[in-house]
C-alpha positions in Angstrom: 9.8 -14.5 35.2 9.2 -13.5 31.6 5.5 -13.3 31.3 4.1 -12.2 28.0 1.7 -9.3 28.2 -2.0 -10.1 27.4 -2.8 -7.9 24.4 -6.1 -9.6 23.6 -8.1 -6.4 24.4 -5.9 -4.2 22.2 -6.0 -6.7 19.3 -9.8 -6.9 19.4 -10.1 -3.2 19.6 -7.7 -2.7 16.6 -9.5 -5.3 14.5 -12.9 -3.7 15.4 -11.7 -0.2 14.4 -10.2 -1.5 11.1 -13.4 -3.4 10.2 -15.4 -0.3 10.9 -13.1 1.8 8.7 -13.3 -0.8 5.9 -17.1 -0.7 6.1 -17.0 3.1 5.8 -14.8 2.9 2.7 -17.9 2.1 0.6 -20.0 4.9 2.2 -21.9 6.9 -0.4 -20.7 10.2 1.2 -17.4 11.4 -0.3 -16.4 13.2 2.9 -16.8 10.0 4.9 -14.7 8.0 2.4 -12.0 10.7 2.4 -12.0 10.8 6.2 -11.4 7.0 6.2 -8.3 7.4 4.0 -7.0 10.2 6.2 -7.6 8.2 9.4 -5.8 5.2 8.0 -2.8 7.3 7.0 -2.8 8.8 10.5 -2.9 5.4 12.1 -0.1 4.2 9.9 2.0 7.3 10.8 1.4 6.7 14.5 2.4 3.1 14.2 5.7 4.1 12.5 6.3 6.7 15.2 5.7 4.1 17.9 8.1 1.6 16.2 10.8 4.3 15.9 10.4 5.3 19.6 10.6 1.7 20.7 13.8 1.2 18.8 15.2 4.4 20.3 14.2 3.3 23.7 16.0 -0.1 23.2 19.1 1.7 22.0 19.0 4.0 25.1 18.6 1.0 27.4 21.5 -0.8 25.8 23.7 2.3 26.2 22.7 2.7 29.9 23.3 -0.9 30.6 26.8 -0.6 29.0 27.5 2.5 31.1 26.3 0.7 34.3 28.5 -2.3 33.6 31.5 0.0 33.1 31.1 1.5 36.6 
């Protein structure tokens, strides 16, 4: 009934991208190194936004369930 989603692909993809970005941090080109920092900040911002939206969605679901139970 409660099957856990298989996130193996997403975890591998995330690890691969992070490893690639870590490797680029030591690139001799300043623009590349700067791009890595900007990319990491952008990813962090997206992760925060996803977390906030998931929390908002849970709150909405809780409210709708309460409304449904009252009917």
